C-alpha positions as CSV (number, residue, x, y, z in Angstrom):
1,X,0.0,0.0,0.0
2,X,1.4,3.4,-0.9
3,X,-0.5,6.3,0.6
4,X,1.4,9.3,-1.0
5,X,-0.3,9.2,-4.5
6,X,-1.3,7.1,-7.3
7,X,1.3,4.7,-8.9
8,X,1.2,3.9,-12.5
9,X,0.5,0.4,-13.7
10,X,3.4,0.4,-16.1
11,X,6.6,-1.1,-14.8
12,X,10.0,-0.6,-16.4
13,X,12.4,-3.4,-16.8
14,X,13.8,-4.5,-13.5
15,X,16.7,-6.4,-12.4
16,X,16.0,-10.2,-12.2
17,X,19.3,-11.2,-10.8
18,X,19.8,-14.5,-9.0
19,X,20.7,-14.2,-5.2
20,X,23.7,-16.0,-4.3
21,X,23.1,-19.1,-2.0
22,X,22.7,-18.5,1.7
23,X,25.9,-19.1,3.6
24,X,25.9,-22.2,5.8
25,X,27.3,-20.2,8.7
26,X,24.4,-19.6,11.2
27,X,25.7,-16.1,12.2
28,X,25.8,-15.0,8.6
29,X,22.3,-16.4,8.1
30,X,21.0,-14.4,11.0
31,X,22.7,-11.3,9.6
32,X,21.0,-11.8,6.2
33,X,17.7,-12.4,7.9
34,X,18.1,-9.1,9.8
35,X,19.0,-7.2,6.6
36,X,15.9,-8.6,5.0
37,X,13.7,-7.7,7.9
38,X,15.1,-4.1,8.0
39,X,14.3,-3.7,4.3
40,X,10.8,-5.0,4.8
41,X,10.2,-2.8,7.7
42,X,11.5,0.2,6.1
43,X,9.3,-0.5,3.1
44,X,6.2,-0.7,5.4
45,X,7.2,2.6,7.1
46,X,7.4,4.2,3.7
47,X,4.0,2.7,2.8
48,X,5.5,1.1,-0.4
49,X,4.1,-2.0,-1.8
50,X,6.8,-4.5,-3.1
51,X,5.6,-3.8,-6.6
52,X,6.2,-0.1,-6.2
53,X,9.7,-0.6,-4.6
54,X,10.5,-2.9,-7.5
55,X,9.6,-0.2,-10.0
56,X,11.5,2.6,-8.2
57,X,14.7,0.5,-7.5
58,X,14.9,-1.5,-10.7
59,X,15.1,-4.7,-8.7
60,X,12.6,-7.4,-9.5
61,X,9.7,-8.3,-7.0
62,X,10.9,-11.9,-6.9
63,X,14.3,-10.7,-5.8
64,X,12.9,-8.4,-3.2
65,X,10.7,-11.3,-1.9
66,X,13.8,-13.4,-1.5
67,X,15.7,-10.6,0.1
68,X,13.0,-9.8,2.7
69,X,12.8,-13.4,3.7
70,X,16.6,-13.8,4.1
71,X,16.6,-16.4,1.4
72,X,19.9,-15.3,-0.2
73,X,23.0,-13.2,-0.2
74,X,22.2,-9.9,-1.9
75,X,24.6,-7.9,-4.0
76,X,25.8,-4.7,-2.4
77,X,25.1,-2.8,-5.5
78,X,21.4,-4.0,-5.7
79,X,21.0,-3.1,-2.0
80,X,22.2,0.4,-2.8
81,X,19.5,0.6,-5.5
82,X,16.8,-0.3,-3.0
83,X,18.2,2.1,-0.4
84,X,18.2,5.0,-2.9
85,X,14.6,4.1,-4.0
86,X,13.4,4.6,-0.4
87,X,15.7,7.6,0.1
88,X,17.5,5.9,3.0
89,X,21.3,5.5,3.8
90,X,22.3,1.9,2.9
91,X,23.9,1.7,6.4
92,X,20.4,1.5,7.9
93,X,20.1,-2.0,6.4
94,X,23.7,-3.1,7.1
95,X,24.7,-1.8,10.5
96,X,25.4,-4.7,13.0
97,X,27.2,-2.6,15.5
98,X,26.5,0.7,17.3
99,X,27.5,3.8,15.2
100,X,28.0,5.8,18.4
101,X,30.5,5.8,21.3
102,X,29.9,3.7,24.4
103,X,28.3,6.5,26.4
104,X,25.9,7.4,23.5
105,X,25.1,3.7,22.8
106,X,24.2,3.2,26.4
107,X,22.2,6.3,26.6
108,X,20.2,5.3,23.5
109,X,19.6,1.8,24.9
110,X,18.1,3.4,28.1
111,X,16.0,5.8,26.1
112,X,14.6,3.1,23.9
113,X,13.6,1.1,27.0
114,X,11.4,3.9,28.2
115,X,7.6,4.0,27.4
116,X,6.4,6.8,25.0
117,X,5.0,8.6,28.0
118,X,8.4,8.4,29.7
119,X,10.3,9.6,26.6
120,X,8.0,12.6,26.5
121,X,8.8,13.4,30.2
122,X,12.5,13.0,29.4
123,X,12.1,15.6,26.6
124,X,10.5,18.0,29.1
125,X,13.4,17.4,31.5
126,X,15.9,18.2,28.8
127,X,14.2,21.4,27.9
128,X,14.1,22.5,31.5
129,X,17.7,21.5,32.3
130,X,19.3,22.9,29.2
131,X,16.9,25.8,28.5
132,X,15.6,24.4,25.1
133,X,12.3,26.3,24.6
134,X,9.6,24.4,22.7
135,X,8.1,26.0,19.7
136,X,4.6,27.5,20.0
137,X,2.1,25.1,18.6
138,X,-0.2,27.4,16.6
139,X,-1.6,24.7,14.3
140,X,-3.5,21.5,14.6
141,X,-2.3,18.5,12.5
142,X,-4.1,15.3,11.8
143,X,-2.0,12.2,11.1
144,X,-2.9,8.6,10.3
145,X,-3.2,6.2,7.5
146,X,-5.4,7.0,4.4
147,X,-9.0,6.2,5.3
148,X,-8.6,7.6,8.8
149,X,-10.7,10.7,8.0
150,X,-7.9,13.3,8.0
151,X,-9.5,15.3,5.2
152,X,-13.3,14.9,6.0
153,X,-12.7,15.4,9.8
154,X,-10.1,18.0,9.3
155,X,-12.5,20.2,7.2
156,X,-15.3,19.9,9.8
157,X,-12.9,20.5,12.7
158,X,-11.5,23.7,11.0
159,X,-15.1,24.9,10.4
160,X,-16.0,24.3,14.0
161,X,-13.0,26.3,15.2
162,X,-13.2,29.0,12.7
163,X,-9.7,28.1,11.2
164,X,-8.3,27.6,7.7
165,X,-8.0,24.0,6.5
166,X,-4.8,22.9,4.7
167,X,-4.4,19.7,2.7
168,X,-0.7,18.9,2.6
169,X,-1.0,16.9,-0.5
170,X,-2.0,20.0,-2.4
171,X,0.7,22.1,-0.8
172,X,3.3,19.6,-1.9
173,X,2.0,19.7,-5.5
174,X,2.1,23.5,-5.3
175,X,5.6,23.4,-4.0
176,X,6.7,21.2,-6.8
177,X,4.5,22.6,-9.6
178,X,3.7,19.0,-10.3
179,X,1.1,16.5,-9.4
180,X,2.0,13.7,-6.9
181,X,2.0,11.2,-9.7
182,X,4.4,13.3,-11.7
183,X,6.7,13.8,-8.7
184,X,7.1,10.1,-8.1
185,X,7.2,9.2,-11.9
186,X,9.8,11.8,-12.8
187,X,12.0,12.2,-9.7
188,X,11.1,9.4,-7.2
189,X,10.6,9.4,-3.4
190,X,13.7,11.3,-2.6
191,X,12.4,14.3,-4.3
192,X,9.0,13.9,-2.9
193,X,10.4,14.1,0.6
194,X,12.3,17.2,-0.2
195,X,9.0,18.9,-1.6
196,X,7.1,17.5,1.4
197,X,9.6,19.2,3.9
198,X,9.6,22.5,2.1
199,X,5.9,22.6,2.1
200,X,5.6,21.7,5.6
201,X,8.0,24.5,6.7
202,X,6.1,27.0,4.7
203,X,2.7,25.9,6.0
204,X,3.8,25.8,9.6
205,X,5.5,29.2,9.3
206,X,2.2,30.9,8.7
207,X,1.1,32.8,11.9
208,X,-2.6,32.3,11.3
209,X,-3.6,28.9,12.9
210,X,-4.8,26.2,10.7
211,X,-5.9,22.6,10.7
212,X,-3.6,20.5,8.6
213,X,-4.1,17.0,7.1
214,X,-0.7,15.5,6.9
215,X,0.4,12.8,4.5
216,X,0.0,9.4,6.0
217,X,3.7,8.5,5.5
218,X,5.1,11.8,6.9
219,X,5.9,10.2,10.4
220,X,8.3,7.9,8.7
221,X,10.5,10.8,7.8
222,X,12.1,11.7,11.2
223,X,13.1,15.3,10.4
224,X,9.8,16.2,9.0
225,X,7.8,14.4,11.8
226,X,9.9,16.2,14.4
227,X,9.1,19.5,12.8
228,X,5.4,18.7,12.7
229,X,5.3,17.6,16.4
230,X,7.3,20.7,17.5
231,X,5.0,23.1,15.6
232,X,1.6,21.6,15.7
233,X,-0.8,20.1,18.2
234,X,-0.9,16.7,16.6
235,X,-3.8,14.3,16.6
236,X,-3.6,10.7,15.6
237,X,-6.9,9.5,13.9
238,X,-7.1,5.8,14.6
239,X,-9.2,3.2,12.9
240,X,-9.3,-0.6,12.3
241,X,-7.5,-1.8,9.3
242,X,-10.7,-3.1,7.7
243,X,-12.1,0.4,8.1
244,X,-9.1,2.1,6.5
245,X,-9.5,-0.2,3.6
246,X,-13.3,0.1,3.4
247,X,-13.3,3.9,3.5
248,X,-10.9,4.1,0.7
249,X,-12.9,1.7,-1.4
250,X,-16.1,3.5,-0.5
251,X,-14.6,6.7,-2.0
252,X,-14.0,4.9,-5.2
253,X,-10.3,5.1,-4.8
254,X,-8.6,1.8,-5.6
255,X,-5.0,3.1,-5.8
256,X,-3.5,1.4,-2.7
257,X,-4.8,-2.0,-3.5
258,X,-5.3,-2.3,-7.3
259,X,-3.9,-5.6,-8.3
260,X,-2.6,-6.3,-4.8
261,X,-3.7,-9.7,-3.4
262,X,-1.9,-9.1,-0.2
263,X,-3.3,-5.5,0.4
264,X,-4.6,-6.2,3.8
265,X,-1.5,-7.9,5.0
266,X,0.5,-4.8,3.6
267,X,-1.8,-2.4,5.4
268,X,-1.6,-4.2,8.7
269,X,2.3,-4.2,8.3
270,X,2.3,-0.5,7.7
271,X,0.2,0.1,10.8
272,X,2.4,-2.1,12.9
273,X,5.5,-0.2,11.7
274,X,4.0,3.2,12.2
275,X,2.1,2.7,15.4
276,X,4.9,3.8,17.6
277,X,5.4,6.9,15.4
278,X,1.7,7.8,15.3
279,X,1.6,7.3,19.2
280,X,3.9,10.3,19.6
281,X,1.0,12.6,18.7
282,X,-0.3,14.9,21.5
283,X,-3.7,13.2,21.4
284,X,-5.3,10.1,19.8
285,X,-8.8,10.0,18.6
286,X,-10.4,6.6,17.7
287,X,-12.8,6.9,14.7
288,X,-13.7,3.2,14.6
289,X,-17.4,2.5,14.1
290,X,-18.4,6.2,14.2
291,X,-20.4,8.1,11.5
292,X,-18.6,11.2,10.1
293,X,-20.8,13.9,11.7
294,X,-20.7,12.1,15.1
295,X,-17.0,11.6,15.0
296,X,-16.4,15.3,14.0
297,X,-18.6,16.5,16.9
298,X,-16.8,14.2,19.4
299,X,-13.4,15.2,18.1
300,X,-14.1,18.9,18.6
301,X,-15.3,18.3,22.2
302,X,-12.3,16.1,22.9
303,X,-9.8,18.7,21.5
304,X,-11.4,21.5,23.5
305,X,-11.2,19.5,26.6
306,X,-7.6,18.4,26.1
307,X,-5.4,20.2,28.7
308,X,-2.4,20.3,26.3
309,X,-4.2,22.4,23.6
310,X,-4.1,26.1,23.6
311,X,-6.9,27.5,21.4
312,X,-6.3,30.6,19.3
313,X,-8.7,32.5,21.6
314,X,-6.6,31.8,24.7
């Protein structure tokens, strides 16, 4: 599932190379399995189907399937193609030792062991101890997968608060002077991410408060997501996987699942990979089983009652 724009049905020729046999050494097998898992998880965070990654990287779907299951020894050059297609450093897939000093590595391990709430408390301690002032959160940003209701609920929430509504997808297109399809077709995901970041910085720099519908995959880009969290009161719109899929189909939009027999498995994998990211939002709101108007009314009440939100009137 790819939630950042329609992908074309055409597929250029892709590399159909044969993977070298897996080594007999158990430690090497474990390393190859870890590399494959990192590629699969990165693809899920990016919201990319295997078909889309094959198209963008020039590596065949069959090869990718073998790689992700640790079924062979991948060429370093092909792994570089895969990393470039996802706009990630190749070291993210290969690192099997800490890239930090001992003190930093120990500190990171301790941070990773904390719950999301404890990590938030730690950020507050750092701000207070070292005088790092948080940015003023003038805007409201809705995050979540496609089908969560970011646009429909966002428009109603903006109307209820008397604020402007911003659809980030349109802002990205305006930044690039191209449609999302054209950005991906002509320049790939790396260019999309750059346009996304520039559009986000421009929108959040506006002093007039707004309700912003963020792209579903934005949280998988650390720099952009950190900027969003720092400048917007962020709300995660949650729903069950079946509802995400059903709502998109009900809108007549078959883009994420056209020709994809494993669409639901892909969607659940994306949710699993992004859940810890979405959970960093200031507030979560569950839309499961709710009619649109009811959900919009409940969201407005929940927001206004939230102690962390400062309305423009305050």
